[in-house]
DRENROTOR-536835 format. One record per residue (C-alpha): residue number from 0; x negated, y, z. Coordinates in steps of 0.02 Angstrom, whole numbers, always signed. Example, Ala and Ser with C-alpha at 12.3 -4.5 7.8 and 13.67 -1.06 7.14 Angstrom:
<recs>
 resi      X      Y      Z
    0   -615   -225   +390
    1   -684    -53   +357
</recs>
This chain:
<recs>
 resi      X      Y      Z
    0     +0     +0     +0
    1    -67   +171    -47
    2    -76   +318    +68
    3    +59   +410    -31
    4   +185   +270     +2
    5   +159   +268   +191
    6   +296   +356   +292
    7   +255   +523   +373
    8   +214   +489   +559
    9   +298   +652   +612
   10   +458   +606   +520
   11   +456   +432   +593
   12   +431   +501   +769
   13   +571   +626   +745
   14   +689   +490   +684
   15   +643   +378   +832
   16   +673   +521   +954
   17   +840   +559   +870
   18   +891   +378   +884
   19   +842   +375  +1067
   20   +940   +532  +1106
   21  +1092   +465  +1011
   22  +1084   +304  +1111
   23  +1071   +400  +1275
   24  +1218   +509  +1228
   25  +1324   +357  +1185
   26  +1273   +271  +1346
   27  +1315   +427  +1449
   28  +1483   +443  +1363
   29  +1519   +261  +1397
   30  +1470   +280  +1579
   31  +1584   +431  +1596
   32  +1730   +337  +1521
   33  +1695   +186  +1629
   34  +1686   +293  +1786
   35  +1850   +380  +1741
   36  +1933   +212  +1710
   37  +1873   +143  +1877
   38  +1935   +299  +1964
   39  +2106   +280  +1881
   40  +2113    +97  +1928
   41  +2065   +135  +2109
   42  +2202   +267  +2118
   43  +2328   +143  +2049
   44  +2272    +11  +2174
   45  +2287   +134  +2317
   46  +2464   +180  +2260
   47  +2510     -2  +2247
   48  +2440    -33  +2422
   49  +2551   +107  +2488
   50  +2701    +31  +2404
   51  +2665   -139  +2479
   52  +2641    -63  +2651
   53  +2809    +25  +2637
   54  +2896   -138  +2587
   55  +3017   -168  +2443
   56  +3185    -81  +2444
   57  +3333   -182  +2507
   58  +3407   -196  +2333
   59  +3245   -255  +2256
   60  +3226   -439  +2224
   61  +3065   -533  +2210
   62  +2982   -510  +2043
   63  +3011   -647  +1920
   64  +2872   -752  +1856
   65  +2896   -678  +1685
   66  +2839   -502  +1738
   67  +2663   -481  +1668
   68  +2624   -310  +1740
   69  +2519   -375  +1883
   70  +2403   -478  +1775
   71  +2280   -413  +1645
   72  +2302   -461  +1465
   73  +2213   -619  +1415
   74  +2122   -531  +1274
   75  +2079   -374  +1376
   76  +1975   -409  +1532
   77  +2009   -310  +1690
   78  +1890   -172  +1746
   79  +1859   -264  +1907
   80  +1797   -416  +1815
   81  +1691   -317  +1696
   82  +1614   -213  +1833
   83  +1572   -364  +1938
   84  +1488   -446  +1790
   85  +1389   -295  +1735
   86  +1225   -359  +1800
   87  +1160   -512  +1889
   88  +1097   -400  +2027
   89  +1272   -366  +2092
   90  +1262   -507  +2217
   91  +1105   -432  +2293
   92  +1194   -271  +2337
   93  +1099   -161  +2214
   94  +1182    -21  +2118
   95  +1177    -67  +1933
   96  +1184    +61  +1795
   97  +1349    +45  +1702
   98  +1325    -32  +1532
   99  +1382    +58  +1376
  100  +1558    -11  +1355
  101  +1723    +55  +1292
  102  +1836   +141  +1415
  103  +1956    +28  +1507
  104  +2142    +57  +1484
  105  +2217   +181  +1606
  106  +2394   +117  +1602
  107  +2475   +118  +1773
  108  +2566    -40  +1828
  109  +2753    -35  +1801
  110  +2791   -154  +1942
  111  +2716   -195  +2109
  112  +2542   -258  +2068
  113  +2455   -400  +2150
  114  +2326   -357  +2283
  115  +2170   -293  +2197
  116  +2016   -397  +2229
  117  +1864   -294  +2273
  118  +1715   -303  +2159
  119  +1592   -438  +2204
  120  +1473   -355  +2325
  121  +1392   -370  +2496
  122  +1556   -337  +2587
  123  +1714   -443  +2576
  124  +1889   -370  +2576
  125  +1905   -375  +2765
  126  +1740   -284  +2789
  127  +1787   -152  +2661
  128  +1950   -125  +2753
  129  +1856   -111  +2918
  130  +1749    +28  +2843
  131  +1905   +115  +2778
  132  +1984   +112  +2951
  133  +1820   +159  +3037
  134  +1808   +324  +2942
  135  +1993   +371  +2945
  136  +1984   +514  +3070
  137  +2128   +625  +3123
  138  +2031   +785  +3158
  139  +1939   +894  +3033
  140  +1793   +809  +2947
  141  +1648   +831  +2829
  142  +1653   +716  +2678
  143  +1491   +622  +2650
  144  +1539   +514  +2501
  145  +1619   +351  +2447
  146  +1582   +173  +2503
  147  +1477    +72  +2381
  148  +1515   -112  +2362
  149  +1416   -142  +2202
  150  +1521     +1  +2130
  151  +1583   +153  +2225
  152  +1759   +139  +2297
  153  +1838   +313  +2287
  154  +1980   +263  +2403
  155  +1857   +220  +2543
  156  +1786   +388  +2595
  157  +1644   +402  +2721
  158  +1661   +553  +2834
  159  +1593   +630  +2993
  160  +1704   +720  +3118
  161  +1666   +906  +3124
  162  +1672   +903  +3314
  163  +1534   +771  +3317
  164  +1410   +880  +3222
  165  +1345   +947  +3388
  166  +1300   +769  +3440
  167  +1147   +785  +3329
  168  +1089   +674  +3188
  169   +951   +610  +3076
  170   +930   +621  +2887
  171   +785   +509  +2835
  172   +715   +435  +2678
  173   +564   +425  +2566
  174   +514   +571  +2456
  175   +631   +594  +2309
  176   +777   +496  +2379
  177   +893   +647  +2398
  178   +869   +708  +2577
  179   +868   +892  +2525
  180  +1029   +871  +2425
  181  +1110   +786  +2575
  182  +1057   +931  +2685
  183  +1126  +1054  +2557
  184  +1293   +966  +2544
  185  +1315   +961  +2733
  186  +1266  +1145  +2749
  187  +1390  +1197  +2615
  188  +1534  +1105  +2696
  189  +1492  +1169  +2869
  190  +1484  +1349  +2807
  191  +1648  +1328  +2714
  192  +1730  +1276  +2878
  193  +1663  +1429  +2970
  194  +1510  +1351  +3053
  195  +1346  +1449  +3039
  196  +1197  +1347  +2980
  197  +1009  +1367  +3002
  198   +886  +1274  +2891
  199   +705  +1291  +2840
  200   +676  +1295  +2653
  201   +509  +1205  +2641
  202   +493  +1191  +2452
  203   +606  +1336  +2404
  204   +735  +1229  +2313
  205   +864  +1241  +2453
  206   +893  +1423  +2405
  207  +1009  +1362  +2267
  208  +1146  +1352  +2399
  209  +1176  +1538  +2367
  210  +1211  +1512  +2181
  211  +1357  +1415  +2102
  212  +1306  +1247  +2030
  213  +1306  +1202  +1847
  214  +1417  +1062  +1782
  215  +1351   +923  +1671
  216  +1422   +761  +1602
  217  +1310   +659  +1716
  218  +1361   +759  +1869
  219  +1546   +749  +1829
  220  +1535   +563  +1795
  221  +1457   +538  +1966
  222  +1580   +648  +2060
  223  +1733   +571  +1974
  224  +1667   +398  +2018
  225  +1664   +438  +2204
  226  +1829   +533  +2206
  227  +1750   +706  +2226
  228  +1843   +852  +2148
  229  +1684   +947  +2109
  230  +1692  +1135  +2080
  231  +1542  +1253  +2074
  232  +1533  +1367  +2227
  233  +1407  +1480  +2314
  234  +1386  +1498  +2502
  235  +1355  +1656  +2602
  236  +1167  +1653  +2627
  237  +1039  +1756  +2724
  238   +853  +1738  +2688
  239   +720  +1749  +2824
  240   +530  +1740  +2822
  241   +406  +1705  +2961
  242   +323  +1871  +3000
  243   +373  +1937  +2830
  244   +263  +1811  +2736
  245   +372  +1770  +2587
  246   +543  +1830  +2537
  247   +663  +1870  +2678
  248   +699  +1972  +2833
  249   +545  +1955  +2948
  250   +564  +1839  +3097
  251   +437  +1877  +3232
  252   +409  +1821  +3410
  253   +305  +1893  +3550
  254   +167  +1786  +3622
  255   +253  +1797  +3792
  256   +415  +1734  +3716
  257   +325  +1595  +3623
  258   +251  +1534  +3786
  259    +94  +1434  +3831
  260   +169  +1262  +3795
  261   +212  +1295  +3613
  262    +54  +1395  +3585
  263    -52  +1253  +3654
  264    +30  +1137  +3527
  265    -15  +1255  +3385
  266   -194  +1280  +3445
  267   -222  +1094  +3472
  268   -274  +1115  +3654
  269   -298   +967  +3770
  270   -205   +948  +3934
  271   -336  +1042  +4037
  272   -344  +1186  +3915
  273   -154  +1191  +3904
  274   -138  +1210  +4093
  275   -275  +1342  +4091
  276   -181  +1441  +3958
  277    -30  +1434  +4072
  278   -134  +1517  +4208
  279   -181  +1656  +4087
  280     +3  +1688  +4048
  281    +38  +1690  +4235
  282   -101  +1817  +4264
  283    -36  +1929  +4125
  284   +141  +1923  +4190
  285    +87  +1957  +4369
  286    -15  +2109  +4317
  287   +114  +2183  +4201
  288    +14  +2147  +4043
  289   +136  +2124  +3899
  290    +78  +1989  +3778
  291   +153  +2048  +3614
  292    +32  +1982  +3483
  293   -123  +1874  +3478
  294   -238  +2024  +3502
  295   -156  +2050  +3673
  296   -194  +1872  +3726
  297   -372  +1886  +3661
  298   -393  +2048  +3758
  299   -340  +1963  +3920
  300   -460  +1818  +3893
  301   -601  +1937  +3845
  302   -570  +2038  +4003
  303   -566  +1886  +4115
  304   -732  +1824  +4046
  305   -815  +1996  +4058
  306   -913  +2065  +4205
  307   -766  +2174  +4253
  308   -642  +2030  +4259
  309   -747  +1885  +4321
  310   -690  +1918  +4498
  311   -508  +1902  +4446
  312   -550  +1748  +4342
  313   -621  +1668  +4498
  314   -459  +1704  +4591
  315   -358  +1607  +4460
  316   -428  +1446  +4530
  317   -412  +1314  +4394
  318   -471  +1424  +4251
  319   -656  +1412  +4215
  320   -755  +1531  +4109
  321   -800  +1389  +3989
  322   -617  +1341  +3961
  323   -568  +1522  +3938
  324   -705  +1537  +3808
  325   -640  +1384  +3713
  326   -463  +1455  +3710
  327   -530  +1623  +3652
  328   -625  +1543  +3508
  329   -470  +1444  +3454
  330   -367  +1603  +3456
  331   -493  +1695  +3349
  332   -493  +1552  +3222
  333   -304  +1546  +3226
  334   -291  +1733  +3192
  335   -421  +1726  +3054
  336   -311  +1600  +2964
  337   -176  +1734  +2954
  338    -64  +1670  +3094
  339    -66  +1836  +3187
  340    +66  +1907  +3069
  341   +198  +1792  +3147
  342   +180  +1872  +3318
  343   +237  +2047  +3359
  344   +387  +2159  +3378
  345   +529  +2186  +3350
  346   +561  +2013  +3418
  347   +698  +1922  +3325
  348   +864  +1893  +3414
  349   +917  +1714  +3379
  350  +1099  +1766  +3400
  351  +1085  +1832  +3221
  352  +1094  +1651  +3164
  353  +1271  +1635  +3232
  354  +1350  +1762  +3116
  355  +1496  +1730  +3001
  356  +1545  +1817  +2839
  357  +1694  +1937  +2834
  358  +1799  +1802  +2751
  359  +1768  +1683  +2897
  360  +1639  +1572  +2813
  361  +1484  +1529  +2911
  362  +1322  +1609  +2851
  363  +1183  +1491  +2799
  364  +1019  +1561  +2866
  365   +873  +1499  +2762
  366   +697  +1518  +2830
  367   +593  +1532  +2673
  368   +424  +1456  +2717
  369   +332  +1411  +2556
  370   +201  +1540  +2605
  371   +154  +1444  +2763
  372   +139  +1272  +2686
  373    -43  +1269  +2741
  374     +9  +1300  +2922
  375   +130  +1156  +2954
  376    +99  +1150  +3141
  377   +139  +1334  +3160
  378   +295  +1319  +3053
  379   +366  +1171  +3147
  380   +322  +1243  +3317
  381   +402  +1408  +3270
  382   +563  +1315  +3231
  383   +554  +1234  +3402
  384   +533  +1407  +3477
  385   +692  +1466  +3390
  386   +785  +1314  +3455
  387   +720  +1342  +3631
  388   +775  +1524  +3622
  389   +950  +1468  +3572
  390   +952  +1353  +3722
  391   +899  +1493  +3839
  392  +1018  +1626  +3775
  393  +1181  +1536  +3731
  394  +1314  +1507  +3864
  395  +1384  +1337  +3909
  396  +1538  +1292  +3807
  397  +1553  +1104  +3827
  398  +1639  +1002  +3692
  399  +1714  +1112  +3556
  400  +1817  +1077  +3400
  401  +1675  +1135  +3290
  402  +1494  +1182  +3328
  403  +1438  +1361  +3352
  404  +1283  +1323  +3248
  405  +1203  +1173  +3162
  406  +1013  +1178  +3156
  407   +926  +1074  +3021
  408   +747  +1032  +3068
  409   +665   +990  +2901
  410   +496   +901  +2894
  411   +521   +853  +3075
  412   +368   +740  +3076
  413   +261   +897  +3079
  414   +335   +944  +3247
  415   +285   +783  +3334
  416   +113   +754  +3256
  417    -16   +770  +3394
  418   +115   +829  +3519
  419    +71   +816  +3703
  420   +183   +726  +3827
  421   +241   +890  +3901
  422   +286   +958  +3730
  423   +383   +802  +3682
  424   +472   +806  +3850
  425   +521   +987  +3817
  426   +595   +939  +3648
  427   +691   +793  +3723
  428   +763   +905  +3858
  429   +813  +1039  +3734
  430   +897   +915  +3616
  431   +986   +831  +3761
  432  +1055   +989  +3839
  433  +1086  +1105  +3692
  434  +1239  +1004  +3641
  435  +1335  +1085  +3783
  436  +1290  +1255  +3708
  437  +1385  +1208  +3549
  438  +1228  +1182  +3443
  439  +1199  +1029  +3337
  440  +1023   +978  +3283
  441   +987   +870  +3131
  442   +809   +807  +3105
  443   +759   +782  +2923
  444   +606   +673  +2895
  445   +538   +526  +2797
  446   +555   +382  +2919
  447   +640   +367  +3089
  448   +472   +319  +3165
  449   +418   +500  +3137
  450   +534   +549  +3280
  451   +498   +489  +3459
  452   +616   +359  +3529
  453   +675   +474  +3669
  454   +732   +599  +3537
  455   +814   +466  +3426
  456   +913   +408  +3576
  457  +1002   +577  +3579
  458  +1059   +568  +3397
  459  +1238   +520  +3356
  460  +1239   +516  +3165
  461  +1118   +439  +3041
  462  +1104   +459  +2853
  463   +965   +342  +2798
  464   +908   +357  +2618
  465   +796   +229  +2534
  466   +636   +172  +2618
  467   +481   +104  +2533
  468   +381    -44  +2594
  469   +216    -47  +2499
  470   +103    -88  +2646
  471   +115   -202  +2799
  472   +140    -48  +2907
  473   +284     +7  +2794
  474   +363   -164  +2808
  475   +347   -160  +2997
  476   +426    +13  +3003
  477   +567    -48  +2890
  478   +606   -195  +3004
  479   +603    -80  +3155
  480   +726    +37  +3069
  481   +843   -106  +3025
  482   +841   -165  +3205
  483   +915     +0  +3265
  484  +1077    -18  +3164
  485  +1238   -102  +3224
  486  +1281   -272  +3150
  487  +1352   -262  +2975
  488  +1384   -362  +2819
  489  +1227   -294  +2736
  490  +1055   -367  +2723
  491   +986   -196  +2772
  492   +804   -243  +2751
  493   +839   -270  +2567
  494   +974   -140  +2540
  495   +868     +2  +2612
  496   +741    -32  +2475
  497   +872    -43  +2337
  498   +967   +118  +2371
  499   +975   +236  +2223
  500   +941   +422  +2229
  501  +1085   +506  +2319
  502  +1137   +347  +2410
  503  +1115   +311  +2594
  504  +1160   +195  +2735
  505  +1275   +294  +2850
  506  +1338   +273  +3026
  507  +1408   +417  +3129
  508  +1488   +448  +3296
  509  +1676   +431  +3292
  510  +1799   +544  +3382
  511  +1798   +419  +3524
  512  +1609   +426  +3540
  513  +1580   +253  +3467
  514  +1472   +217  +3314
  515  +1565   +191  +3151
  516  +1537    +39  +3039
  517  +1378    +41  +2936
  518  +1423   +102  +2762
  519  +1323   +100  +2601
  520  +1374   +271  +2535
  521  +1356   +363  +2372
  522  +1344   +541  +2434
  523  +1438   +692  +2369
  524  +1352   +816  +2256
  525  +1320   +993  +2320
  526  +1427  +1129  +2245
  527  +1283  +1252  +2239
  528  +1136  +1252  +2121
  529  +1020  +1104  +2146
  530   +870  +1207  +2090
  531   +801  +1367  +2170
  532   +897  +1529  +2157
  533   +805  +1652  +2043
  534   +681  +1766  +2133
  535   +770  +1923  +2074
  536   +932  +1866  +2158
  537   +839  +1827  +2320
  538   +754  +1997  +2318
  539   +921  +2084  +2293
  540  +1001  +1986  +2435
  541   +859  +2029  +2554
  542   +864  +2213  +2507
  543  +1052  +2216  +2540
  544  +1038  +2128  +2709
  545  +1101  +2230  +2858
  546   +962  +2152  +2962
  547   +820  +2225  +2860
  548   +831  +2397  +2942
  549   +823  +2317  +3115
  550   +680  +2194  +3088
  551   +593  +2252  +2930
  552   +467  +2374  +3008
  553   +341  +2308  +3137
  554   +319  +2401  +3303
  555   +153  +2421  +3394
  556   +190  +2477  +3573
  557    +73  +2488  +3721
  558    +36  +2312  +3777
  559   -101  +2209  +3860
  560   -231  +2256  +3731
  561   -207  +2443  +3755
  562   -190  +2428  +3944
  563   -346  +2323  +3963
  564   -442  +2431  +3841
  565   -397  +2584  +3945
  566   -440  +2490  +4104
  567   -608  +2435  +4039
  568   -643  +2610  +3972
  569   -600  +2684  +4141
  570   -712  +2556  +4224
  571   -852  +2601  +4105
  572   -827  +2786  +4138
  573   -824  +2755  +4326
  574   -982  +2653  +4312
  575  -1064  +2790  +4209
  576  -1010  +2921  +4336
  577  -1077  +2815  +4478
  578  -1241  +2792  +4386
  579  -1252  +2980  +4355
  580  -1217  +3012  +4539
  581  -1354  +2891  +4588
  582  -1476  +2976  +4470
  583  -1427  +3147  +4538
  584  -1448  +3085  +4716
  585  -1621  +3021  +4672
  586  -1668  +3188  +4594
  587  -1598  +3283  +4741
  588  -1692  +3172  +4862
  589  -1853  +3195  +4766
  590  -1826  +3383  +4760
  591  -1791  +3388  +4947
  592  -1948  +3286  +4978
  593  -2053  +3400  +4872
  594  -1974  +3555  +4952
  595  -2012  +3483  +5124
  596  -2190  +3452  +5071
  597  -2207  +3631  +5009
  598  -2134  +3698  +5169
  599  -2252  +3590  +5270
  600  -2400  +3646  +5165
  601  -2354  +3828  +5192
  602  -2333  +3798  +5377
  603  -2502  +3711  +5386
  604  -2583  +3853  +5287
  605  -2508  +3984  +5400
  606  -2562  +3887  +5553
  607  -2741  +3874  +5489
  608  -2740  +4056  +5441
  609  -2680  +4102  +5614
  610  -2816  +3997  +5690
  611  -2944  +4078  +5577
  612  -2878  +4249  +5624
  613  -2888  +4212  +5808
  614  -3066  +4147  +5787
  615  -3121  +4302  +5695
  616  -3029  +4414  +5813
  617  -3116  +4332  +5960
  618  -3283  +4345  +5873
  619  -3264  +4528  +5832
  620  -3171  +4587  +5985
  621  -3329  +4644  +6079
  622  -3428  +4728  +5939
  623  -3300  +4801  +5823
  624  -3256  +4984  +5849
  625  -3115  +5001  +5733
  626  -3021  +5162  +5729
  627  -2840  +5175  +5771
  628  -2798  +5230  +5596
  629  -2877  +5077  +5515
  630  -2782  +4957  +5632
  631  -2618  +5038  +5595
  632  -2652  +5034  +5411
  633  -2680  +4844  +5397
  634  -2670  +4714  +5532
  635  -2808  +4587  +5553
  636  -2685  +4443  +5510
  637  -2642  +4524  +5346
  638  -2823  +4552  +5313
  639  -2860  +4368  +5347
  640  -2712  +4305  +5244
  641  -2753  +4417  +5099
  642  -2936  +4378  +5103
  643  -3008  +4278  +4959
  644  -3065  +4137  +5070
  645  -2892  +4114  +5146
  646  -2810  +4108  +4975
  647  -2936  +3979  +4921
  648  -2894  +3870  +5073
  649  -2705  +3881  +5043
  650  -2725  +3836  +4859
  651  -2832  +3687  +4902
  652  -2703  +3625  +5028
  653  -2559  +3638  +4903
  654  -2658  +3549  +4768
  655  -2698  +3412  +4888
  656  -2517  +3389  +4939
  657  -2448  +3380  +4761
  658  -2596  +3294  +4684
  659  -2633  +3433  +4562
  660  -2813  +3456  +4609
  661  -2950  +3399  +4494
  662  -3022  +3231  +4534
</recs>
């Protein structure tokens, strides 16, 4: 074959791609039709079940054997049969992809149909009915999805009572299994029912909750198959950012408010250093030193390790200079990494998370934290601080019809990594007691083993997405997870590895406080956008926020750093004044000594002069005939003192005293 007769590779590739796309389109259309047919059949079966439950009218006789309505046509197989035979994996409990097949007939039965047999799956008819009854609540609920028994059963809805959302919960699963979409769906429903929601947006894709979703054939096929009347909708959303890093209203905390326990977790201090940091906080509080930002805490430690503060450091007892130095170095490193921007004023009031929109919907507060992805310990600990603040500030309300706030703790494994016993105990206490404040906490993580057992024991609802078991440790963790579920008709060790994206094993706390049956659930799709909201829309929402004027501008008031700086400056000035006084005293003393020496020298000179005068006077008293006029003109003493020899003697004495004479 010549080169000219060979087909063009680009044309061949284009034709192959076209064929592939055509096949996918046909398969998607077939899946949509199949899902619609199954939904119609399920509705008909549910109507028939109602009719049977009500009983036949008195005038109605038993149907004759000639009525064919209850049986499928011999040349047209029933949807139940076709769906149960779609794949050989149906018996294993997996979720097969519907094959490309023509739509099933949607004709409703004209007479009372026979009881519909459930599709062959892991649960028999009695177990399916037990799940249906287990999730039939009387009070207001959140809809999670439809039971899956090989195929989804739209008439068996899996729900969670709204009042039980403050009994806490866990959303777990491997990466890519749909945890974020589950979180988004729960947040949307809570907000729609007037419950405020707080969640951290780790990757930024949760921001789509503020934008209406976009319909697609695949999405509608899924939602029809689980009995969800899907409509695009946006939720009232407020964006926040830690310290203003990222897009959102800044959320800051003071170092005093953060406390030594949480700060020790962030700094990675050991138990001894943690207790020592507590002593530093105690010292600052006792001495009226406000710890607003990290520079304040560094100033306190610097002062305590300085000459001026070493006396006060000694009085603290358990705090050594070496330990204080270690904490100081860790703080400097922490601040150099940029963490100091998260601490300061105005301190955020966590009551802002409990707001509702004017139309009564709850506001979803999203903490946008993509900018702190390299500081996971700080991020997770900051969330714990917000939760602790809620616990401290909210009043006791007991059991309520709906929570005052639901707090989603995403990437929860970051919180517990390397946590001390005291820190874990603080979390357990907060989770245990905050329920009575009307706050529900949902931990979102990859595996339940990421959360300590004492915390898991406080959780009432579980949505477990697929788990992977690629290593012996994974397999061990999988078996441990399975062992925590109530008995069910599932082989959970296998099913948890076969769950599709957007499917989960669910058990929640019923209105009576008992766990509901374990249910393999295909979860509802969020009504908001399942991709990030555009940056321009986020910027506009932040600029329009009423909270920006209150928290947007940082405040730098007088705190420990300024007070200690002034104190150390005053101490330096006092020391300088004392040194100057000592120098002056030395100079004055030296001057006085020299003056005394001069006075003594003069006195000695005068004494010697007097003696010399008296000697001369005695020597000349007999032979001198001095006239009266000469004596009155100048006395002998003056003559002696003013004589050249006397002046020479006085000069020699002074030079000898002060050491100025030539040697």
